[in-house]
Structures are given as structure tokens and as C-alpha cells.
C-alpha positions as CSV (number, residue, x, y, z in Angstrom):
1,M,234.3,-53.3,91.5
2,T,232.9,-56.7,90.3
3,T,230.9,-58.3,93.4
4,M,231.6,-62.7,92.9
5,L,231.0,-65.6,94.5
6,Q,234.3,-66.4,96.6
7,P,234.8,-69.3,99.3
8,G,234.5,-67.6,102.6
9,Q,232.4,-65.4,101.1
10,M,228.6,-67.5,102.0
11,P,227.6,-69.2,105.1
12,A,228.8,-72.5,105.6
13,E,226.9,-74.9,107.1
14,A,227.8,-76.7,110.4
15,G,230.6,-78.9,110.6
16,G,231.5,-78.5,106.8
17,P,233.1,-77.2,104.2
18,T,231.7,-73.5,102.8
19,V,228.8,-74.0,100.5
20,T,226.9,-71.3,98.5
21,R,222.6,-72.1,98.5
22,I,221.4,-71.7,95.3
23,G,217.8,-70.9,94.3
24,V,216.7,-72.0,90.9
25,I,213.6,-70.4,89.6
26,G,212.3,-72.3,86.7
27,T,212.6,-76.4,87.1
28,G,212.1,-77.2,83.7
29,V,214.5,-78.9,81.3
30,M,217.3,-76.2,81.6
31,G,216.8,-75.8,85.2
32,A,216.3,-79.4,86.2
33,D,219.5,-79.8,84.4
34,H,221.3,-76.7,86.3
35,A,220.0,-78.4,89.5
36,R,221.4,-81.5,88.0
37,L,225.0,-80.1,87.9
38,L,224.6,-78.9,91.4
39,T,224.1,-81.6,93.4
40,E,226.2,-84.0,91.7
41,A,229.2,-82.3,89.7
42,V,229.9,-78.8,91.0
43,S,232.1,-78.3,94.0
44,G,231.7,-75.8,96.7
45,A,227.9,-75.3,96.4
46,R,224.5,-77.1,97.1
47,V,220.5,-76.5,95.8
48,G,218.8,-74.4,98.6
49,G,215.5,-73.6,97.3
50,V,213.5,-74.1,94.4
51,F,210.6,-72.3,92.1
52,D,208.8,-73.5,89.5
53,V,204.9,-73.0,88.7
54,D,204.2,-76.1,88.3
55,G,204.8,-77.3,92.2
56,G,204.6,-80.7,91.2
57,R,208.2,-80.6,89.0
58,A,209.1,-78.1,91.9
59,R,209.0,-80.8,94.3
60,G,210.7,-83.4,91.9
61,V,213.9,-81.3,91.8
62,A,213.5,-80.6,95.1
63,A,213.8,-83.7,95.8
64,A,216.1,-85.1,93.3
65,S,218.4,-82.0,95.1
66,G,218.9,-83.3,98.4
67,G,215.5,-81.8,100.1
68,A,215.8,-78.5,98.3
69,R,213.1,-76.3,100.0
70,V,210.3,-76.1,97.8
71,F,209.0,-71.4,97.2
72,A,205.4,-70.4,96.0
73,D,207.0,-67.6,95.5
74,P,210.0,-66.7,93.4
75,Y,210.5,-63.0,95.4
76,A,210.2,-64.6,98.4
77,L,213.2,-67.1,97.1
78,I,215.2,-64.5,95.8
79,V,215.8,-62.7,99.6
80,D,215.8,-65.3,101.6
81,D,218.6,-65.1,104.2
82,G,219.2,-69.1,103.4
83,I,219.5,-68.8,100.0
84,D,223.3,-66.9,98.7
85,A,222.8,-66.9,95.1
86,V,219.8,-67.2,92.3
87,L,220.1,-69.1,89.2
88,I,217.0,-68.2,86.8
89,A,215.6,-70.6,84.1
90,S,212.7,-70.1,83.9
91,S,210.5,-68.3,80.8
92,D,212.3,-65.8,79.0
93,A,209.4,-63.1,79.4
94,T,210.1,-63.5,83.8
95,H,213.9,-62.8,83.2
96,E,214.0,-58.7,83.4
97,D,211.3,-58.5,86.9
98,Y,213.3,-61.2,88.7
99,V,217.2,-60.0,87.9
100,L,216.3,-56.5,89.1
101,A,214.7,-58.3,92.0
102,C,218.4,-60.2,92.7
103,V,220.4,-57.1,92.0
104,A,218.1,-55.1,94.3
105,A,218.5,-57.9,97.2
106,G,222.5,-57.8,96.1
107,K,222.5,-61.1,95.2
108,P,224.8,-63.0,92.5
109,V,222.7,-64.0,89.7
110,L,223.1,-66.7,86.7
111,C,220.1,-66.0,84.7
112,E,219.5,-67.9,81.2
113,K,219.6,-67.0,78.3
114,P,218.0,-64.5,77.3
115,L,218.9,-61.8,79.5
116,A,215.6,-60.8,78.4
117,P,213.4,-60.7,75.6
118,T,214.2,-57.0,74.1
119,V,216.8,-53.8,74.0
120,E,215.0,-51.9,76.8
121,A,214.4,-54.4,79.5
122,C,218.1,-55.5,79.0
123,A,219.1,-51.9,79.2
124,R,216.9,-51.5,82.2
125,I,219.0,-54.5,84.0
126,V,222.4,-52.9,82.6
127,E,220.8,-49.0,84.3
128,A,220.2,-51.0,87.8
129,E,223.8,-52.9,87.8
130,I,225.2,-49.7,87.3
131,E,223.0,-48.1,89.8
132,H,224.3,-50.9,92.2
133,G,227.9,-50.0,91.3
134,S,229.1,-53.8,91.1
135,R,229.0,-56.6,88.9
136,L,226.1,-59.3,89.9
137,I,225.1,-60.9,86.8
138,T,226.2,-63.6,84.4
139,V,224.5,-64.6,81.5
140,G,224.2,-67.6,80.6
141,F,226.2,-68.1,77.3
142,M,227.4,-71.3,78.1
143,R,229.6,-71.9,74.7
144,R,232.0,-69.7,76.2
145,F,233.0,-72.8,78.8
146,D,233.1,-75.6,75.8
147,P,236.9,-77.0,75.4
148,G,235.8,-76.8,71.3
149,Y,235.3,-73.1,71.6
150,T,238.3,-72.2,74.3
151,G,241.0,-73.9,72.4
152,M,240.1,-72.0,69.2
153,R,240.1,-68.8,70.8
154,A,243.5,-70.1,72.4
155,L,245.5,-71.0,69.0
156,L,243.7,-67.7,67.3
157,T,244.6,-65.4,70.5
158,A,248.6,-67.2,69.8
159,G,248.6,-66.9,66.4
160,E,248.6,-70.1,65.0
161,I,246.6,-69.6,61.8
162,G,247.3,-65.3,61.8
163,A,244.8,-62.9,61.3
164,P,241.1,-64.2,60.7
165,L,239.5,-63.4,57.6
166,L,236.1,-65.7,58.3
167,M,234.4,-67.8,60.0
168,H,231.3,-70.5,59.1
169,N,228.9,-71.5,61.7
170,V,226.5,-74.1,61.9
171,H,223.7,-74.8,63.8
172,R,221.4,-77.2,63.5
173,N,218.3,-78.8,65.6
174,P,215.7,-81.6,64.5
175,A,212.2,-79.9,65.4
176,A,211.0,-76.9,66.4
177,V,207.4,-75.5,67.2
178,P,205.7,-75.8,64.0
179,G,204.4,-71.7,62.5
180,L,207.6,-70.9,65.1
181,P,207.9,-66.8,63.9
182,G,211.5,-66.9,62.0
183,S,212.8,-64.1,64.0
184,A,212.5,-66.8,67.0
185,L,215.3,-68.7,64.8
186,I,217.4,-65.4,65.7
187,T,217.0,-64.4,69.4
188,N,216.6,-68.1,70.5
189,S,219.0,-69.9,68.8
190,A,221.8,-67.9,66.2
191,V,221.7,-65.3,69.3
192,H,224.6,-67.7,70.9
193,E,226.6,-67.6,67.9
194,L,226.0,-64.1,68.1
195,D,227.9,-64.0,71.5
196,I,230.6,-66.4,70.6
197,V,231.4,-63.8,67.4
198,R,232.0,-61.0,70.0
199,W,234.2,-63.2,72.8
200,L,235.9,-64.9,70.2
201,F,237.0,-61.8,68.1
202,G,237.2,-59.5,70.5
203,E,235.1,-56.8,69.1
204,E,232.1,-55.6,67.5
205,I,229.2,-56.8,65.1
206,V,228.9,-53.5,63.1
207,E,226.5,-54.7,60.0
208,V,223.9,-58.2,59.8
209,A,222.4,-59.3,56.8
210,V,220.1,-62.4,56.8
211,H,219.7,-63.9,53.5
212,T,216.9,-66.7,53.5
213,P,216.5,-69.6,51.0
214,R,213.0,-71.4,50.1
215,P,211.8,-72.8,53.3
216,S,211.8,-76.3,54.2
217,G,208.9,-78.7,53.6
218,Q,209.7,-79.9,57.1
219,A,209.5,-76.4,58.9
220,G,205.7,-76.3,59.5
221,G,205.5,-72.4,58.2
222,T,208.3,-71.2,59.7
223,Q,211.0,-69.5,57.6
224,D,214.0,-72.1,58.4
225,P,216.7,-72.3,57.5
226,Q,218.2,-68.9,57.6
227,L,221.8,-68.0,56.5
228,L,222.9,-64.8,58.7
229,V,226.0,-63.0,57.6
230,L,227.6,-60.6,60.5
231,T,230.5,-58.2,60.0
232,T,232.9,-57.4,62.7
233,E,234.5,-54.1,63.4
234,S,237.9,-55.2,62.2
235,G,236.1,-57.0,58.8
236,V,235.9,-60.0,59.6
237,L,232.9,-62.0,58.1
238,A,231.0,-64.6,60.2
239,D,228.4,-66.5,58.5
240,V,225.7,-68.6,60.6
241,E,223.4,-71.3,59.8
242,I,220.4,-71.5,61.8
243,F,218.3,-75.0,60.6
244,A,216.1,-75.2,63.5
245,N,213.9,-78.4,61.6
246,A,217.0,-79.9,60.2
247,R,215.4,-83.1,61.5
248,Y,218.3,-85.6,61.5
249,G,219.6,-84.4,65.2
250,Y,221.9,-81.7,66.6
251,E,224.7,-80.4,65.6
252,V,227.0,-77.3,66.6
253,R,230.2,-76.7,64.2
254,C,232.8,-74.0,62.9
255,E,235.6,-73.1,61.4
256,L,237.4,-70.1,61.5
257,V,239.6,-69.1,58.8
258,G,242.9,-67.4,59.2
259,E,245.4,-65.9,56.8
260,T,247.8,-69.4,57.6
261,G,245.8,-71.9,58.8
262,T,241.8,-73.4,59.9
263,V,240.8,-74.0,63.4
264,T,237.3,-76.2,63.7
265,V,235.1,-76.7,66.2
266,D,233.5,-80.4,66.1
267,A,232.3,-82.4,68.8
268,P,231.8,-85.8,67.7
269,P,231.0,-88.6,70.4
270,P,234.2,-91.2,72.0
271,T,232.6,-93.8,69.6
272,S,232.0,-94.5,65.7
273,L,230.7,-97.3,64.0
274,R,232.0,-98.3,60.7
275,R,230.4,-101.8,59.3
276,G,228.9,-103.1,55.7
277,G,230.2,-99.9,54.0
278,L,229.6,-97.1,56.7
279,H,231.1,-95.0,58.5
280,A,228.6,-93.5,61.1
281,R,228.9,-91.5,64.8
282,A,225.5,-90.8,67.0
283,L,224.3,-87.5,67.0
284,P,222.8,-86.0,70.2
285,G,219.0,-85.1,70.1
286,D,219.2,-81.7,71.9
287,W,222.0,-79.0,73.2
288,R,222.8,-81.3,76.9
289,P,224.8,-83.9,75.8
290,R,226.7,-81.6,72.8
291,F,227.4,-79.1,76.1
292,A,226.9,-80.9,79.2
293,E,230.7,-80.0,79.5
294,A,230.2,-76.2,79.1
295,Y,227.6,-76.3,81.5
296,R,229.6,-77.9,84.3
297,L,231.7,-75.4,84.0
298,E,230.5,-72.5,84.1
299,L,228.3,-73.1,87.0
300,Q,231.7,-74.3,88.4
301,D,233.5,-70.9,87.3
302,W,230.4,-68.5,88.7
303,I,230.7,-70.9,91.6
304,D,233.8,-69.9,92.4
305,G,233.8,-66.4,90.9
306,A,236.4,-66.6,88.5
307,A,234.4,-64.0,86.3
308,G,235.0,-66.0,82.7
309,G,231.2,-65.5,82.2
310,A,229.3,-63.1,80.4
311,S,228.2,-60.1,81.6
312,A,225.1,-58.6,81.8
313,W,226.3,-55.5,79.0
314,D,227.2,-58.8,76.9
315,G,223.6,-60.2,77.6
316,F,222.6,-56.2,76.0
317,A,224.9,-56.7,73.1
318,A,223.7,-59.9,71.9
319,T,220.1,-58.9,72.1
320,F,220.7,-55.9,70.7
321,V,222.7,-57.1,67.2
322,A,220.0,-60.3,67.6
323,H,217.1,-58.0,66.9
324,A,219.3,-55.8,63.7
325,C,219.4,-59.2,62.7
326,V,215.6,-59.5,63.0
327,A,215.2,-56.4,61.0
328,A,217.1,-57.2,58.0
329,L,215.4,-60.3,58.0
330,T,212.2,-58.4,57.6
331,S,213.6,-55.8,55.5
332,G,215.8,-57.8,53.6
333,D,218.3,-55.4,53.8
334,R,222.0,-55.1,55.5
335,H,221.6,-53.5,58.7
336,A,224.3,-51.4,60.2
337,V,224.7,-52.1,64.5
338,E,225.8,-48.9,66.2
339,L,225.9,-50.3,69.7
340,P,226.2,-47.8,72.6
341,P,229.7,-47.1,74.4
342,V,230.9,-49.9,77.0
343,P,230.0,-48.1,80.6
344,A,232.7,-48.4,82.9
345,L,231.7,-51.2,84.7
346,Y,231.9,-54.0,82.1
347,R,235.5,-52.2,80.8
348,R,238.0,-54.6,81.2
């Protein structure tokens, strides 16, 4: 049984069409951008309330969202009768408590990745949703909605490149916080690739290894870059280069190699410059321009109740595999991944 947001299920505005009233917890970079999309680019939704530990920031987002209510207590926002569903974009450490409160209140929730920072916390969330008896939780792995990745999956499913053999992934950021633990590159960045590999191939990752070249002199003491090698159940190998201090800009791309062809995901901007022997295109400074359409489509899917997003189980699995990668980073050895069986609630 799945609980979804469906047109007509949520209270209607007086004299207008049915609108889902969203409470946004966390109004930093991601929360503010989600609130903007819900206000300007997603149909059937409006921001009904916001909370942030920084009251001034919350008030600014509330004003930009058309006068949403500002809550002093996130738990009061969750249970308020004027809030139909909740979007969580607060710090990672808060996710478990807020998601569990949403499940207890019976409200659909979209939680930015990670579902929770630890495997144990993710497991508690999954158990609470199973006890509830229907799916309320969506995890914000937005790449599942990116036109490039969905196109790649469609071509693979149609047999256009034959059986998959290899997948090469590049994930680069211009800069990271100096001294960031090497594990954070996996749990906060590479976790996107861990999810997309599971989603693309429809099977689990069963073994991981992490290779570490000489750290970049620009990395501020972080083990950066890193190269992850993932093995799936059917024997596909996927490598993931994570480089958090690449300096030149934000770039995500990948190539899928099959028996009879390849598919490449890249996202060049619509314009490029040719001048004086140079052919150049601009790169974004962070992930928001690159995945702007993916975020919009993710939110619209959630509001429409289409259930195309990642489940709580997907969030658990991504964190589980990420921590296996952290173990491999620490030991320098290959690490087997033995996920527990998928609970009935999440089988399709």
C-alpha cells in the first residue's frame, strides 16, 4: 500500500484549485531553492510554512514564497493542520527525528539526501514506515529525474547498446571545506552515484573498493580525489571519480559501455564560444544549474503522487553502500556488500 500526494486528496484553497501546502524545514541553499521552485515552477503546490534555526533566513524565504507562515518549532510545523506534506532540507543530523515525526503524523515527506547519516538511523526510519503500513517517504536523489540519466536508462532498457559492461562516472566540485574527512566525499557526494547505479541497473552493488591517488595540493588535507570501483550482482563494473577540489567548476558526466554501443550523459550549456583558436563552454559553480530541471521534475513528481522518486529503502541502501565504501577507504581492501532482503513494502 502506498500513500501518495494525489490531486483532490489535499484541502483546496477557497475558490481555487486543489493545492498541496508544503512545510519546508531548513531554508539554507537547498531549502530556499526548493521553496522557490514550489512557488514558481511546480503546479498544484505552495509553500505553507517554513522553519529554520536562523529566523531571519526563514522570514526571507517565507516572504519570497508569497507570505508563508514562519514556525518557531519544526515539530509544530509537521503536525499543523495547515501543512499537508513536509520537505526536509535541514542538516543531515536532524533528518531522522524530522522524518520519524512526519511518519508519526501520517504526512508525506520529501527528505533531502541522505535519509540519515548512519545505517542504524536509516533502518529505524524504514522500520517506522513499515509499521505505519504505507509509503510516506521520498528521498531526494534528484538524478533519477535528470533528462540525461532517464534517457540513458531508456536506451539501456530498449536494448540499444546490448548488455551493460562498464560505467564510468565523473563527479567534480570546484572546492570543498578544508580538512573535510575523506569519508565525507563518499557519504555526501559519491552517494548520488551509488543510488544511480542501483537505479540504472535495477540490481544491488555487491562489492566495493576505493583507490586513493596522491592527494591534490589544493585539497586542504582531505584525501581527494578518490576512485570508487563498484561491482553489481550481474558483474557490471562502475567506477566513480570523486574530486571535490577540482577548482575549475562543477561537472558531472558519465559513460555507459555496453556490448554493442555506449551512451554518454553530459550537460553542456546551450551556448559555446569559438574565438582566437579557443572553443569553450561555461561550467556552473555548483550543482543547482546542472540539475535545475531534475529538481523541478522531482518536486512535480512528488506533488503529483507519481511515486517515481527514491523510497526510504533506497535511502537506506545508498547509506549502507556508502558506509561499505568508507570501510574500504579505511582498510584499503575490497569490501563485500550484503544488504538485507528488501521488505515487502518496497518491492515492485
